[in-house]
Each structure stands twice: as structure tokens, then as C-alpha cells.
C-alpha positions in Angstrom: -51.5 -7.2 23.6 -53.5 -4.6 25.1 -55.1 -7.6 27.6 -51.8 -8.8 28.1 -49.9 -5.3 29.2 -53.0 -5.3 31.9 -52.3 -8.0 32.7 -49.0 -7.1 33.3 -49.5 -4.1 34.7 -51.8 -5.5 37.4 -49.3 -7.8 38.1 -46.5 -5.0 39.5 -49.1 -2.7 40.5 -50.0 -5.6 43.1 -45.9 -6.2 44.2 -45.4 -2.7 44.3 -48.7 -2.7 46.8 -46.8 -6.3 49.1 -43.3 -3.9 48.8 -44.8 -0.3 50.3 -45.3 0.0 53.8 -48.8 -0.2 54.5 -50.9 2.5 56.6 -51.3 0.5 59.3 -47.5 0.5 59.9 -47.5 4.0 60.8 -48.8 4.9 63.9 -51.1 7.3 65.4 -49.2 10.0 66.7 -51.1 11.7 68.7 -51.2 8.5 70.8 -47.3 8.6 71.4 -44.3 10.2 71.8 -41.9 7.8 71.3 -40.8 5.2 68.4 -38.9 2.3 67.6 -37.8 2.7 63.7 -37.8 -1.2 62.2 -36.9 -1.8 58.4 -37.8 -4.9 56.3 -40.6 -4.2 56.3 -40.3 -0.5 57.5 -42.5 1.0 59.8 -42.5 3.2 63.5 -43.8 0.3 66.4 -45.0 3.0 68.7 -43.1 2.5 73.2 -46.3 2.2 75.4 -43.1 2.7 78.6 -40.4 4.9 78.1 -37.2 3.7 80.7 -36.3 8.0 81.4 -34.8 8.8 84.4 -35.6 12.4 85.7 -33.8 15.3 84.6 -32.8 16.7 88.0 -31.4 12.8 89.0 -29.3 13.4 86.2 -26.4 15.0 88.1 -22.6 15.4 87.6 -23.6 16.4 83.9 -25.1 20.0 84.7 -23.5 21.9 81.4 -23.9 19.1 79.1 -27.8 18.9 80.5 -27.9 22.7 80.0 -27.1 23.0 76.6 -29.0 19.9 76.2 -32.1 20.9 77.0 -32.4 24.6 75.7 -31.6 23.6 72.6 -33.5 20.8 72.4 -36.4 24.0 73.4 -35.3 25.7 70.4 -36.6 23.1 68.1 -39.5 21.9 69.5 -41.1 25.5 69.8 -39.8 26.3 66.2 -36.7 28.0 66.5 -33.1 27.1 64.9 -31.2 24.3 66.7 -28.0 22.5 65.8 -27.7 18.4 65.9 -25.9 17.1 68.3 -23.3 14.4 69.2 -22.7 13.0 72.6 -19.7 11.6 73.0 -17.1 10.7 75.7 -17.0 8.0 79.1 -19.1 5.1 78.7 -22.2 5.1 81.4 -21.8 9.0 82.3 -25.6 9.5 81.3 -25.3 10.4 77.7 -28.3 8.4 76.3 -30.1 9.2 79.9 -30.2 12.3 79.2 -31.3 13.0 76.1 -34.3 10.6 76.8 -34.5 12.9 80.5 -34.5 16.5 78.1 -37.3 14.9 75.4 -39.9 14.0 78.6 -38.7 17.0 80.7 -40.0 19.3 77.5 -43.2 16.7 77.2 -43.8 17.6 79.9 -43.5 21.1 80.4 -46.3 21.3 77.2 -45.1 21.2 74.4 -45.7 18.3 71.3 -42.2 16.9 70.5 -42.0 13.1 69.2 -39.0 11.2 69.3 -37.9 8.4 67.3 -35.2 5.7 67.7 -32.9 3.9 65.2 -30.1 1.0 65.1 -26.9 2.0 63.4 -27.0 -0.6 61.4 -30.0 1.1 60.2 -28.5 3.9 58.8 -29.2 3.3 55.2 -32.7 3.2 55.7 -33.0 6.6 56.5 -33.6 8.5 53.6 -37.1 6.6 53.7 -37.2 7.3 57.4 -36.9 11.2 56.5 -39.6 10.7 53.7 -42.0 9.0 56.3 -41.5 12.2 58.6 -40.9 15.3 56.7 -44.5 17.5 56.3 -46.3 15.2 59.6 -47.3 18.0 61.9 -45.6 17.1 65.0 -41.5 18.0 65.7 -38.9 15.0 66.0 -35.6 13.7 67.6 -33.9 10.8 65.8 -31.8 9.3 68.0 -29.3 7.1 67.5 -27.4 5.3 70.4 -24.0 4.3 70.3 -22.8 5.7 66.8 -19.5 4.4 65.3 -17.8 3.4 62.2 -15.7 0.4 61.2 -12.7 0.8 58.4 -14.6 -0.2 55.8 -18.1 1.1 56.9 -20.8 3.1 54.5 -23.1 3.4 57.0 -21.3 6.6 57.0 -22.6 7.9 53.7 -26.1 7.7 55.4 -25.6 9.6 58.5 -24.8 12.4 55.6 -28.6 13.0 54.6 -29.3 13.5 58.2 -27.3 16.4 58.9 -26.7 17.7 55.7 -30.1 17.1 53.8 -28.3 16.5 50.3 -30.6 18.1 48.1 -34.2 18.6 49.4 -32.8 19.3 52.7 -32.4 18.1 56.3 -37.0 17.7 57.2 -37.5 21.5 59.8 -39.4 19.1 61.7 -36.5 16.6 62.3 -33.6 17.2 64.0 -30.6 14.1 65.0 -29.0 13.4 68.7 -26.2 10.6 68.7 -24.1 8.9 71.2 -20.8 7.7 70.7 -17.9 6.7 72.9 -15.6 7.8 70.3 -15.3 11.7 69.3 -15.0 11.4 66.0 -16.9 8.7 65.9 -13.6 6.3 64.5 -11.4 4.3 66.7 -8.5 6.0 67.1 -6.0 3.4 65.7 -8.1 2.7 62.1 -7.4 6.6 61.5 -3.5 6.5 62.6 -3.4 3.1 60.5 -5.3 5.3 57.5 -3.0 7.9 57.7 0.2 6.0 57.7 -0.8 3.6 55.0 -2.4 6.1 52.6 -0.8 7.7 49.7 -2.2 11.0 50.8 -2.9 11.0 54.8 -4.5 14.5 54.7 -6.9 12.7 52.6 -7.8 9.8 53.1 -9.7 9.8 56.1 -10.8 13.6 56.4 -14.2 12.6 54.7 -15.2 9.4 58.2 -12.6 11.9 60.8 -15.1 14.9 59.3 -18.5 13.4 59.7 -18.7 14.6 63.5 -17.8 18.5 62.4 -21.2 18.1 60.8 -22.2 18.0 64.4 -23.7 21.5 65.3 -22.5 20.5 69.0 -20.1 18.3 70.6 -21.3 17.5 74.5 -18.7 15.8 76.1 -18.8 13.4 79.1 -16.0 13.0 81.2 -15.9 10.7 84.4 -17.4 11.5 87.4 -15.9 12.0 90.3 -16.1 10.0 93.9 -18.1 13.3 95.0 -20.0 12.8 91.9 -20.3 9.4 92.1 -22.0 9.1 95.6 -24.5 12.8 94.9 -25.5 10.4 92.3 -26.5 8.0 94.2 -28.1 10.2 96.7 -30.5 12.0 94.0 -31.3 8.7 94.2 -32.6 8.2 97.4 -33.6 10.8 97.8 -36.1 10.7 94.5 -37.8 7.0 95.3 -37.0 8.4 99.0 -35.7 5.6 100.6 -34.4 5.9 104.2 -30.9 5.1 104.7 -27.7 6.3 106.6 -25.4 9.3 104.2 -22.6 7.0 105.5 -23.8 3.6 104.8 -24.8 4.0 101.5 -21.1 5.6 100.7 -19.5 2.5 102.7 -21.4 -0.3 100.4 -21.4 2.2 97.7 -17.2 2.3 98.4 -16.9 -1.9 98.0 -19.5 -1.3 94.9 -17.6 0.9 92.7 -14.5 -1.5 93.5 -15.7 -4.5 92.4 -16.6 -3.0 89.4 -13.9 -1.6 88.7 -15.4 1.7 87.6 -17.4 4.4 88.9 -20.3 6.1 86.2 -23.7 6.5 86.1 -24.7 3.8 84.8 -22.6 1.8 88.1 -24.4 4.5 90.9 -27.8 3.0 88.9 -27.1 -0.5 89.2 -26.2 -0.6 93.0 -29.4 1.0 93.9 -30.8 -1.1 92.3 -29.4 -3.7 94.5 -30.1 -1.2 97.4 -33.6 -1.2 96.8 -34.0 -4.5 96.1 -31.9 -5.1 99.3 -34.8 -2.6 100.8 -38.1 -3.5 99.5 -38.6 -0.6 97.3 -40.3 -1.2 93.6 -39.0 1.0 90.9 -40.9 1.5 88.4 -40.4 2.5 84.3 -41.6 6.4 83.2 -44.7 5.6 81.5 -44.7 6.8 78.2 -46.7 10.6 77.9 
């Protein structure tokens, strides 16, 4: 009987070992500053080339840029800092700002890591926090394009990051998210919930108040035509492209008209086309 129990215990131990993430799945954090979180199985993938722009190139968002940079600098230096929700108009540099701030702080000599996870993987966030907790590094946990549908339960996992539960959020982790929605839920779903519920005020309180748990709300708004031109001009100067500003504005106006919008993303897409026509090679930012 004892032999059979030992055999069973060995089989259980072997099974658990196969299920558990292998130590080699977690990289040497000294060698990289950016990572992607994957699940099934859990592992952190180092990002060797990061798609980041210089923070000086992000025009028209100076106010929110300074706020996020200062907040992140506080965190990187070991002082209190807030989780941040960057919300608003699409294509206005929300995710670009997060990556640019991370790059700027590392270039200034501080050792700050960033881990990006997908919205659909929020259910695994408690496991990720266990990996990061206690490590001798500071981490930005970054979720791009965060939003929730009516029946989505992933928002409950987000509370583990924002409120921390019994254990509390690790002191070496801060959470930044971007969203087109201020309250992370579609307005029509919020109104529908209110109209159909017995107690309308309580029905959506749990989900709407989720955004209140972010200490920083940074709003991004559509850019004006002058700001649109300034963004493009910033790229032109940064990459030393010799071209007349009037010519740029004429072509950029037509480009924006065909797209039906003006934004930082549209400005970059125009500049990519412009650079290609002038034989200019654009290099991605390498990991630091």
C-alpha cells in the first residue's frame, strides 16, 4: 500500500511539474527592458525591438505627457505613484506616450521594465503579479485598448491590479491602460443596464466605478489642423527630411481628407508615405 501511495505522489508531482512554468520560460531581466506576457503556458517573452518614438515627437499632448512622465519618474525612483488610464480619441498617441515615457526614463539612467498583456489575458493577472512580486525591478504593467462588454467578467481581474485584494498590489508594479472609453464600457450598454434594472444606480456602479480606481485620468482629444501639421513637421525635422513646409501641408491636407480624420496616427502614416517617396529609411527603436 505504501509503495502504491508513493507511486501516486510521484505521478502527481510529475504532473504538477509539467503544468508549472519552467524557470527558463522567465527571461533574465537584466538583459531586456520590455516583455510580452503570454498564457497557456505562462511565460514572459523579451521584446528585442520596441516600437517606441521619442517623447519630443508627440505633439499636441504636452500637458498629459508631462503628467504621465512625472508620475512614472516618481515610481521609478521608489516614490508613491498612481495607476493611470489614458482615454480619448483614437490615434492621438495614448499607447505611444506610455512606450515613449518608458524609453525616456531608461535613457535617463533608471532601470524601469514594461510588461504588456492583452485584455483577454487579464484573468491570468494574479499569476503574473506573483512572478513580478519581490523582483528587484520596477515594472509598468501595460494593457492597450482596454474595454469591457456587458457580460465580460475580466474587469474583476483588473481589480486585483488596481486594488490588490488581500495581498495588495506589489510595490514594484504600476498599471497603465489605454482606452477609447472613459468608463471602459460602451455608453449604450451603460444606459441599457440603467433602464432595465430594478435598481438602476447600483446595477452599473461596479463596472462604471472601475475607472475611478485609476488615480490618473488623462484625456486625449482630436487635434486641430495646426497641431496635425506640427506633428508631421516634427517627424520631418527629426529624420532630417528636406522638403518645403507648404508642400507638406498641401499633401497632408489631401491625405487627411482621404482618411476622413486628423490624428497623430494619421500624421505618422502620412509621414511614412512621404519618407518612402523620398527614399528615407525609418528604423525602429531597439530595446534598451
